[in-house]
C-alpha positions in Angstrom: 30.2 150.5 139.6 29.5 151.6 135.8 28.9 148.5 133.2 28.4 149.2 129.7 27.4 146.1 127.4 27.7 146.7 123.9 27.1 144.8 120.5 28.3 146.0 117.2 26.9 144.8 113.8 29.5 145.5 111.0 29.5 145.2 107.2 31.7 142.3 107.4 34.6 140.2 109.4 37.5 142.0 108.4 38.3 145.2 110.4 40.6 146.6 108.1 38.1 146.5 105.1 34.5 146.4 107.0 32.6 149.3 109.0 30.1 149.4 111.6 26.5 149.9 110.6 25.0 149.4 114.4 25.8 150.1 118.0 23.8 148.7 120.7 24.0 148.1 124.1 22.9 148.6 128.2 24.1 150.6 131.0 24.1 149.2 134.3 25.1 151.3 137.4 25.5 149.8 140.8 23.7 146.7 140.1 20.8 148.7 138.5 19.5 148.7 134.4 19.6 152.3 133.7 19.2 152.2 129.8 19.3 150.3 126.5 20.8 152.2 123.5 20.6 151.2 119.8 22.3 153.6 116.9 22.1 152.8 113.5 25.2 154.6 112.1 26.6 154.8 108.4 29.6 152.9 107.6 32.8 154.8 106.8 32.4 155.8 103.3 35.4 153.5 102.6 34.2 150.4 104.2 33.6 147.4 102.0 29.7 146.4 102.7 29.4 142.6 102.2 25.8 141.4 101.4 26.3 138.2 103.4 27.0 140.6 106.5 23.9 142.6 105.9 21.8 139.4 105.5 22.8 138.3 109.2 21.9 141.7 110.5 18.7 141.8 108.5 19.3 145.0 106.8 19.6 146.3 103.2 22.7 148.0 101.7 20.2 151.1 101.5 19.2 150.8 105.0 23.2 150.5 106.1 23.9 153.5 104.1 20.9 155.7 104.9 21.8 156.5 108.6 23.9 159.5 109.5 27.5 159.1 110.4 28.5 158.6 114.3 30.2 162.0 114.6 26.7 163.5 113.2 24.7 161.7 115.9 26.9 162.4 118.5 26.8 166.1 117.7 22.9 166.2 117.1 20.8 167.4 120.1 17.8 165.6 118.7 19.4 162.2 119.2 18.5 160.0 122.0 21.8 159.9 123.4 21.0 163.3 125.6 19.7 161.3 128.2 22.7 159.0 129.0 23.6 159.2 132.6 27.2 160.4 131.8 
């Protein structure tokens, strides 16, 4: 059985206004821990970034917008997702 545990850090609590700035988690296959991952991603440019949400995550506004977009990370062969087992 393949299991994916994940956590999202967002720029606020409203999914219609706020965006995702971090995606992390673990992959477990047949009861064996395979890999952890942690991607810092740029929120949607239209997302509202709330300072209180960034404080909870321990990141600055500049850090939250400095990462590449999720699409860029998925397309970039140098990103650490190359060795995911799926």
